[in-house]
C-alpha positions as CSV (number, residue, x, y, z in Angstrom):
1,M,83.4,79.2,113.6
2,S,81.7,81.8,115.8
3,E,84.9,82.2,117.8
4,V,86.8,82.9,114.6
5,I,84.2,85.5,113.5
6,R,84.3,87.1,116.9
7,F,88.1,87.4,116.6
8,F,87.6,89.3,113.3
9,E,84.9,91.5,114.8
10,N,87.2,92.4,117.7
11,H,89.8,93.6,115.2
12,Y,87.7,95.9,113.0
13,G,86.8,92.9,110.7
14,Y,90.5,92.2,109.9
15,A,92.9,89.5,111.0
16,K,96.5,88.4,110.2
17,M,97.1,84.7,109.8
18,K,99.9,84.8,112.4
19,D,97.5,86.4,114.9
20,L,94.8,83.8,114.2
21,K,97.3,81.0,114.7
22,A,98.5,82.5,117.9
23,H,94.9,82.6,119.1
24,G,94.7,78.8,118.4
25,I,92.7,79.0,115.2
26,H,93.7,76.4,112.6
27,T,94.5,77.2,109.0
28,R,91.8,74.7,108.0
29,E,89.2,76.9,109.6
30,I,90.4,79.9,107.6
31,K,90.4,77.9,104.4
32,N,86.8,76.8,105.2
33,L,85.7,80.4,105.7
34,L,87.4,81.5,102.5
35,E,85.6,78.8,100.5
36,K,82.2,79.8,102.0
37,G,82.8,83.4,101.2
38,V,82.6,84.5,104.9
39,I,86.1,86.1,104.7
40,E,88.2,87.5,101.8
41,K,92.0,87.5,101.3
42,V,93.4,91.0,101.0
43,K,97.0,89.8,100.6
44,P,98.8,86.7,101.7
45,G,98.4,86.5,105.4
46,L,95.8,89.2,105.7
47,Y,92.0,88.5,105.7
48,R,88.8,90.6,106.1
49,L,85.2,89.8,106.7
50,S,83.3,89.7,103.4
51,S,80.3,91.5,105.1
52,L,82.4,94.7,105.1
53,S,82.5,94.9,101.3
54,G,80.7,97.7,99.5
55,N,81.8,100.6,101.7
56,K,84.0,103.2,100.1
57,E,86.2,103.5,103.2
58,I,86.9,99.7,103.3
59,S,89.0,99.7,100.1
60,L,91.2,102.4,101.6
61,V,91.5,100.7,104.9
62,D,92.4,97.4,103.1
63,V,95.3,99.1,101.3
64,C,96.5,100.9,104.5
65,R,96.5,97.6,106.4
66,A,98.1,95.6,103.6
67,V,100.8,98.2,102.9
68,P,101.8,100.1,106.1
69,E,103.9,102.6,104.0
70,G,101.0,103.3,101.7
71,V,99.3,106.7,101.8
72,I,96.0,107.2,100.0
73,C,96.6,109.8,97.3
74,L,95.5,111.5,94.1
75,I,92.1,110.5,92.7
76,S,91.3,108.2,95.7
77,A,92.0,111.1,98.1
78,L,90.0,113.5,95.9
79,D,87.1,111.1,95.9
80,Y,87.3,110.7,99.7
81,Y,87.2,114.5,100.2
82,E,84.4,114.8,97.6
83,F,86.4,117.1,95.4
84,T,85.8,115.2,92.2
85,T,82.8,113.8,90.3
86,F,85.1,111.1,89.0
87,S,84.7,107.7,90.7
88,P,88.0,105.7,90.7
89,W,87.9,102.0,89.9
90,E,91.3,101.4,91.6
91,V,92.8,102.8,94.8
92,H,95.7,105.3,94.3
93,A,98.4,105.0,97.0
94,A,101.7,106.6,97.4
95,V,104.8,104.7,98.6
96,P,108.4,105.8,99.1
97,H,110.3,105.9,95.8
98,D,112.8,103.2,97.0
99,L,110.1,100.7,98.1
100,K,109.7,97.6,96.1
101,E,106.3,97.4,94.4
102,P,103.9,95.9,97.0
103,T,101.7,92.9,96.2
104,I,98.0,93.1,97.1
105,E,95.3,90.8,95.9
106,Y,92.3,93.0,96.6
107,P,91.2,95.8,96.0
108,P,92.9,96.9,92.7
109,V,95.6,99.4,93.5
110,R,97.9,101.7,91.5
111,F,101.0,102.6,93.4
112,F,102.9,105.9,92.8
113,H,106.5,106.2,94.0
114,F,107.1,109.6,95.7
115,R,110.4,111.0,96.7
116,E,111.0,111.8,100.3
117,N,110.2,115.5,100.2
118,T,106.8,114.9,98.6
119,Y,106.1,111.5,100.3
120,S,106.2,112.7,103.9
121,L,104.4,116.0,103.3
122,G,100.8,116.4,104.4
123,I,100.1,112.9,105.7
124,E,97.2,112.6,108.2
125,T,95.5,109.6,109.8
126,I,91.7,109.4,109.8
127,N,90.2,106.9,112.2
128,T,87.1,105.2,110.8
129,E,84.9,102.5,112.2
130,F,86.8,99.9,110.1
131,G,90.3,101.1,111.2
132,P,92.7,104.0,110.3
133,I,93.3,105.4,106.9
134,K,96.6,107.1,106.1
135,I,95.8,109.8,103.5
136,Y,97.2,113.1,102.2
137,D,95.4,116.2,103.4
138,R,93.3,118.2,101.0
139,E,96.0,120.8,100.2
140,K,98.7,118.1,99.4
141,T,96.2,116.2,97.3
142,I,95.5,119.3,95.2
143,C,99.2,119.8,94.6
144,D,99.7,116.2,93.7
145,I,96.9,116.2,91.2
146,F,98.6,119.1,89.5
147,R,101.9,117.2,89.6
148,F,100.3,114.3,87.9
149,R,98.0,116.3,85.6
150,N,99.7,114.9,82.4
151,K,99.0,111.4,83.5
152,L,95.6,111.9,85.1
153,G,94.2,114.9,83.2
154,E,94.4,118.6,83.6
155,D,90.5,118.8,83.7
156,L,90.6,116.7,86.9
157,A,93.2,119.0,88.5
158,I,91.2,122.2,87.6
159,E,87.9,120.6,88.9
160,A,89.6,119.6,92.2
161,L,91.1,123.1,92.7
162,R,87.8,124.8,92.0
163,N,86.0,122.5,94.5
164,Y,88.7,123.1,97.1
165,L,88.5,126.9,96.7
166,V,84.7,126.9,97.4
167,W,85.2,124.7,100.5
168,S,84.4,126.7,103.6
169,K,87.5,125.6,105.4
170,R,90.0,126.2,102.6
171,N,93.5,127.3,103.6
172,T,95.1,129.1,100.7
173,T,98.2,129.9,102.7
174,K,98.8,126.2,103.3
175,L,98.0,125.4,99.7
176,R,100.5,127.9,98.4
177,K,103.2,126.6,100.8
178,Y,102.6,123.0,99.6
179,A,102.6,124.2,96.0
180,K,106.1,125.7,96.6
181,V,107.5,122.6,98.2
182,T,106.1,120.4,95.4
183,R,107.3,122.8,92.7
184,M,103.8,123.5,91.5
185,E,103.7,127.2,92.4
186,K,104.2,128.5,88.9
187,I,101.6,126.1,87.4
188,M,99.0,126.6,90.1
189,S,99.2,130.3,90.9
190,P,97.4,131.6,87.7
191,F,94.6,129.1,88.3
192,I,94.2,130.1,92.0
193,K,94.3,133.8,91.1
194,G,91.8,133.4,88.3
195,M,89.3,131.3,90.4
196,M,89.5,133.5,93.4
197,H,88.8,136.7,91.5
198,K,85.8,135.5,89.6
């Protein structure tokens, strides 16, 4: 069993069934570890050490590993950047609009289908001790929150923008550029102007 655990530890705590089999580890051993609660199933064929649970970044890494096209977005991205007081119970992830709805067992995920011009804009990769997270940058996240304000709440969008504008590294030129691309310029401009001239 220690050899199996070592394999997981050498891969940031994650392992795919095909890689485990290629390493000579039998499915019986995996089933045994699942029953004992040593590992957890993220999706069919992808497992993670249970000891990693409880860290905010882990859920985001889980989603990025399970759905390679997934990009952490909206409230999950706001929470990661600490631009909201709202704590999401599910992970928000963007996928291309023509991608079939992915299946993931854990954590709870809400997928948003983005068209190409909004999907590919502002993606960055953050390397964590548990593995990489694909996430939209702060400026794109603010614009997306305004795009989805009717679904997620305008209060959330206003709070996020206010927190962004007091951030020491804010880049209003980039924010306005993204607002134009995402067609949020007319909606966001009065808020930006009002908040910056207080």
